[in-house]
DRENGURO-871684 format. One record per residue: residue in one letter; chain; z, y, x of N, C-alpha, C, O in turn. Coordinates in nm, 3 decimals. Atoms other than C-alpha are relative to their C-alpha. Layout:
! DRENGURO-871684
<pt 'A', 'A', <Z, Y, X>, <Z, Y, X>, <Z, Y, X>, <Z, Y, X>> ...
***
This chain:
! DRENGURO-871684
<pt 'M', 'A', <-0.091, -0.109, -0.031>, <-0.133, -0.265, 1.010>, <0.106, 0.002, -0.110>, <0.073, 0.001, -0.229>> <pt 'G', 'A', <-0.108, 0.002, 0.097>, <0.206, -0.262, 0.843>, <0.031, 0.138, -0.055>, <-0.023, 0.239, -0.010>> <pt 'M', 'A', <-0.037, -0.126, 0.064>, <0.362, 0.004, 0.627>, <0.068, 0.094, 0.098>, <0.048, 0.216, 0.092>> <pt 'G', 'A', <-0.068, -0.084, -0.099>, <0.577, 0.128, 0.915>, <-0.097, 0.072, 0.093>, <-0.079, 0.189, 0.124>> <pt 'W', 'A', <0.100, -0.063, -0.085>, <0.276, 0.190, 1.137>, <-0.073, 0.111, -0.073>, <-0.101, 0.216, -0.016>> <pt 'C', 'A', <0.072, -0.101, 0.078>, <0.099, 0.379, 0.860>, <0.083, 0.127, -0.018>, <0.033, 0.238, -0.002>> <pt 'I', 'A', <-0.088, -0.117, 0.016>, <0.396, 0.605, 0.793>, <0.020, 0.070, 0.134>, <0.028, 0.193, 0.140>> <pt 'G', 'A', <-0.011, -0.059, -0.133>, <0.434, 0.656, 1.168>, <-0.122, 0.083, 0.036>, <-0.110, 0.191, 0.093>> <pt 'L', 'A', <0.122, -0.077, -0.026>, <0.070, 0.765, 1.198>, <-0.002, 0.129, -0.081>, <-0.045, 0.233, -0.030>> <pt 'I', 'A', <-0.004, -0.121, 0.081>, <0.117, 1.010, 0.912>, <0.097, 0.101, 0.060>, <0.068, 0.220, 0.066>> <pt 'A', 'A', <-0.100, -0.090, -0.058>, <0.430, 1.153, 1.075>, <-0.049, 0.061, 0.132>, <-0.035, 0.182, 0.153>> <pt 'I', 'A', <0.051, -0.052, -0.127>, <0.272, 1.186, 1.421>, <-0.114, 0.098, -0.024>, <-0.122, 0.202, 0.042>> <pt 'G', 'A', <0.110, -0.091, 0.033>, <-0.038, 1.342, 1.270>, <0.050, 0.133, -0.056>, <-0.005, 0.238, -0.023>> <pt 'A', 'A', <-0.056, -0.125, 0.056>, <0.170, 1.595, 1.075>, <0.065, 0.083, 0.111>, <0.054, 0.206, 0.110>> <pt 'I', 'A', <-0.062, -0.073, -0.110>, <0.363, 1.686, 1.389>, <-0.108, 0.067, 0.085>, <-0.096, 0.185, 0.120>> <pt 'L', 'A', <0.108, -0.058, -0.081>, <0.043, 1.736, 1.588>, <-0.073, 0.112, -0.073>, <-0.117, 0.208, -0.010>> <pt 'T', 'A', <0.074, -0.100, 0.075>, <-0.117, 1.938, 1.309>, <0.083, 0.126, -0.024>, <0.034, 0.237, -0.005>> <pt 'F', 'A', <-0.077, -0.115, 0.048>, <0.166, 2.162, 1.196>, <0.107, 0.052, 0.095>, <0.146, 0.168, 0.085>> <pt 'A', 'A', <-0.116, -0.041, -0.079>, <0.437, 2.174, 1.463>, <-0.028, 0.023, 0.148>, <0.060, 0.069, 0.220>> <pt 'V', 'A', <0.029, -0.009, -0.143>, <0.261, 2.174, 1.800>, <-0.104, 0.109, 0.022>, <-0.202, 0.119, -0.052>> <pt 'D', 'A', <0.098, -0.103, -0.032>, <0.080, 2.465, 1.956>, <-0.057, -0.019, 0.141>, <-0.081, 0.077, 0.213>> <pt 'W', 'A', <0.054, 0.030, -0.131>, <-0.051, 2.290, 2.265>, <-0.147, 0.039, 0.007>, <-0.218, 0.037, -0.093>> <pt 'R', 'A', <0.141, -0.027, -0.027>, <-0.382, 2.392, 2.417>, <-0.048, -0.101, 0.103>, <0.002, -0.102, 0.216>> <pt 'V', 'A', <0.055, 0.101, -0.090>, <-0.578, 2.107, 2.573>, <-0.149, 0.024, 0.010>, <-0.218, 0.032, -0.092>> <pt 'D', 'A', <0.143, -0.020, -0.018>, <-0.921, 2.163, 2.724>, <-0.078, -0.122, -0.046>, <-0.048, -0.235, -0.006>> <pt 'G', 'A', <0.086, 0.107, 0.046>, <-1.184, 1.956, 2.548>, <0.055, -0.081, -0.116>, <-0.006, -0.180, -0.157>> <pt 'M', 'A', <-0.057, 0.075, 0.112>, <-0.958, 1.840, 2.264>, <0.065, 0.097, -0.098>, <0.139, 0.187, -0.058>> <pt 'N', 'A', <-0.059, -0.080, 0.106>, <-0.860, 1.998, 1.935>, <0.121, -0.077, -0.054>, <0.105, -0.171, -0.132>> <pt 'V', 'A', <-0.121, 0.075, 0.035>, <-0.499, 1.884, 1.886>, <0.025, -0.003, -0.152>, <0.058, -0.109, -0.204>> <pt 'P', 'A', <-0.019, 0.010, 0.146>, <-0.470, 1.984, 1.516>, <-0.100, -0.093, -0.068>, <-0.067, -0.158, -0.167>> <pt 'L', 'A', <0.098, 0.091, 0.058>, <-0.791, 1.794, 1.442>, <0.039, -0.146, 0.024>, <0.023, -0.230, -0.065>> <pt 'V', 'A', <-0.050, 0.136, -0.029>, <-0.651, 1.483, 1.612>, <0.114, -0.034, -0.096>, <0.122, -0.147, -0.145>> <pt 'G', 'A', <-0.108, 0.023, 0.095>, <-0.342, 1.523, 1.394>, <-0.051, -0.029, -0.140>, <0.001, -0.117, -0.208>> <pt 'L', 'A', <0.059, 0.024, 0.132>, <-0.554, 1.544, 1.079>, <-0.063, -0.139, -0.008>, <-0.052, -0.208, -0.109>> <pt 'I', 'A', <0.062, 0.133, -0.002>, <-0.745, 1.232, 1.180>, <0.108, -0.109, -0.007>, <0.092, -0.207, -0.080>> <pt 'L', 'A', <-0.109, 0.098, 0.006>, <-0.420, 1.043, 1.241>, <0.063, -0.007, -0.139>, <0.095, -0.115, -0.188>> <pt 'M', 'A', <-0.054, 0.001, 0.136>, <-0.287, 1.151, 0.901>, <-0.096, -0.070, -0.096>, <-0.052, -0.146, -0.183>> <pt 'A', 'A', <0.098, 0.065, 0.088>, <-0.610, 1.039, 0.732>, <0.002, -0.152, 0.019>, <-0.002, -0.227, -0.078>> <pt 'V', 'A', <-0.005, 0.144, -0.027>, <-0.598, 0.699, 0.903>, <0.129, -0.060, -0.057>, <0.127, -0.170, -0.111>> <pt 'G', 'A', <-0.126, 0.049, 0.056>, <-0.232, 0.662, 0.802>, <-0.004, -0.011, -0.151>, <0.048, -0.107, -0.209>> <pt 'I', 'A', <0.010, 0.004, 0.147>, <-0.306, 0.745, 0.439>, <-0.092, -0.112, -0.045>, <-0.060, -0.183, -0.141>> <pt 'I', 'A', <0.091, 0.110, 0.036>, <-0.602, 0.507, 0.426>, <0.068, -0.135, 0.023>, <0.055, -0.225, -0.060>> <pt 'G', 'A', <-0.071, 0.125, -0.027>, <-0.391, 0.234, 0.587>, <0.108, -0.028, -0.103>, <0.128, -0.142, -0.144>> <pt 'T', 'A', <-0.106, 0.018, 0.101>, <-0.107, 0.293, 0.341>, <-0.059, -0.046, -0.133>, <-0.005, -0.137, -0.196>> <pt 'T', 'A', <0.061, 0.040, 0.127>, <-0.337, 0.268, 0.039>, <-0.054, -0.142, 0.008>, <-0.042, -0.218, -0.088>> <pt 'A', 'A', <0.051, 0.137, -0.015>, <-0.501, -0.047, 0.175>, <0.115, -0.100, 0.000>, <0.106, -0.205, -0.064>> <pt 'Y', 'A', <-0.115, 0.091, -0.006>, <-0.164, -0.206, 0.250>, <0.062, -0.018, -0.138>, <0.094, -0.130, -0.179>> <pt 'V', 'A', <-0.060, 0.009, 0.133>, <-0.024, -0.123, -0.093>, <-0.090, -0.079, -0.094>, <-0.042, -0.157, -0.176>> <pt 'S', 'A', <0.093, 0.073, 0.086>, <-0.339, -0.254, -0.262>, <0.006, -0.150, 0.027>, <0.010, -0.229, -0.067>> <pt 'I', 'A', <-0.005, 0.141, -0.034>, <-0.326, -0.584, -0.074>, <0.136, -0.059, -0.037>, <0.144, -0.170, -0.088>> <pt 'Y', 'A', <-0.134, 0.049, 0.031>, <0.052, -0.617, -0.117>, <0.018, -0.017, -0.150>, <0.081, -0.113, -0.195>> <pt 'K', 'A', <-0.011, 0.009, 0.146>, <0.026, -0.552, -0.491>, <-0.075, -0.123, -0.050>, <-0.026, -0.194, -0.138>> <pt 'R', 'A', <0.078, 0.115, 0.042>, <-0.245, -0.814, -0.527>, <0.070, -0.130, 0.038>, <0.062, -0.229, -0.036>> <pt 'R', 'A', <-0.067, 0.120, -0.046>, <-0.040, -1.065, -0.329>, <0.123, -0.031, -0.085>, <0.160, -0.148, -0.099>> <pt 'R', 'A', <-0.123, 0.021, 0.076>, <0.269, -1.015, -0.546>, <-0.023, -0.040, -0.144>, <0.070, -0.089, -0.208>> <pt 'T', 'A', <0.023, 0.037, 0.140>, <0.104, -1.072, -0.883>, <0.003, -0.152, -0.013>, <-0.054, -0.224, 0.069>> <pt 'Q', 'A', <-0.013, 0.142, 0.022>, <0.186, -1.412, -1.021>, <-0.086, -0.038, -0.120>, <-0.101, 0.040, -0.214>> <pt 'P', 'A', <0.078, 0.043, 0.116>, <-0.033, -1.612, -1.255>, <0.092, -0.015, -0.121>, <0.211, -0.044, -0.106>> <pt 'P', 'A', <-0.085, 0.015, 0.119>, <0.091, -1.623, -1.612>, <0.049, -0.144, -0.012>, <-0.020, -0.237, 0.029>> <pt 'P', 'A', <-0.053, 0.137, 0.014>, <0.313, -1.920, -1.694>, <-0.087, -0.079, -0.098>, <-0.151, -0.021, -0.185>> <pt 'P', 'A', <0.082, 0.081, 0.092>, <0.143, -2.210, -1.869>, <0.054, 0.013, -0.143>, <0.173, 0.032, -0.166>> <pt 'A', 'A', <-0.039, -0.012, 0.141>, <0.144, -2.197, -2.244>, <0.093, -0.116, -0.038>, <0.079, -0.228, 0.010>> <pt 'A', 'A', <-0.095, 0.102, 0.046>, <0.427, -2.384, -2.413>, <-0.076, -0.103, -0.086>, <-0.165, -0.067, -0.162>> <pt 'P', 'A', <0.068, 0.102, 0.081>, <0.320, -2.714, -2.567>, <0.030, 0.022, -0.149>, <0.138, 0.067, -0.187>> <pt 'V', 'A', <-0.015, -0.014, 0.145>, <0.269, -2.712, -2.940>, <0.090, -0.113, -0.051>, <0.064, -0.230, -0.025>> <pt 'V', 'A', <-0.094, 0.098, 0.055>, <0.556, -2.886, -3.118>, <-0.031, -0.015, -0.148>, <-0.022, 0.081, -0.225>> <pt 'E', 'A', <0.028, 0.025, 0.141>, <0.461, -3.047, -3.445>, <0.124, -0.062, -0.063>, <0.179, -0.161, -0.014>> <pt 'E', 'A', <-0.119, 0.051, 0.067>, <0.746, -3.100, -3.683>, <-0.037, -0.121, -0.085>, <-0.149, -0.133, -0.135>> <pt 'D', 'A', <0.021, 0.119, 0.081>, <0.784, -3.427, -3.863>, <0.023, 0.038, -0.146>, <0.135, 0.071, -0.185>> <pt 'H', 'A', <-0.009, -0.040, 0.141>, <0.712, -3.355, -4.228>, <0.025, -0.125, -0.086>, <-0.069, -0.195, -0.125>> <pt 'R', 'A', <-0.035, 0.112, 0.087>, <0.898, -3.619, -4.428>, <0.059, 0.057, -0.128>, <0.140, 0.150, -0.128>> <pt 'F', 'A', <-0.050, -0.044, 0.130>, <0.965, -3.575, -4.788>, <0.106, -0.098, -0.047>, <0.079, -0.217, -0.062>> <pt 'I', 'A', <-0.109, 0.085, 0.049>, <1.298, -3.707, -4.907>, <0.006, 0.015, -0.150>, <0.009, 0.127, -0.202>> <pt 'R', 'A', <-0.007, -0.004, 0.146>, <1.313, -3.803, -5.274>, <0.131, -0.048, -0.047>, <0.156, -0.051, -0.168>> 
***
């Protein structure tokens, strides 16, 4: 599930919970909205966690040790 779907679920859930006063027999509309918001939040955290892990790059290899030529001029 992408970030857009997760944000969409949060928005639809918030609309159903806070802005709609529908009465449906056998279904609690605000509870459905809360469930959709919870699924959207869980999906967002999972997506961000996976995306963050995917973007981390391994550290660059260590620079080779350069030994200077120690010549003594007399």
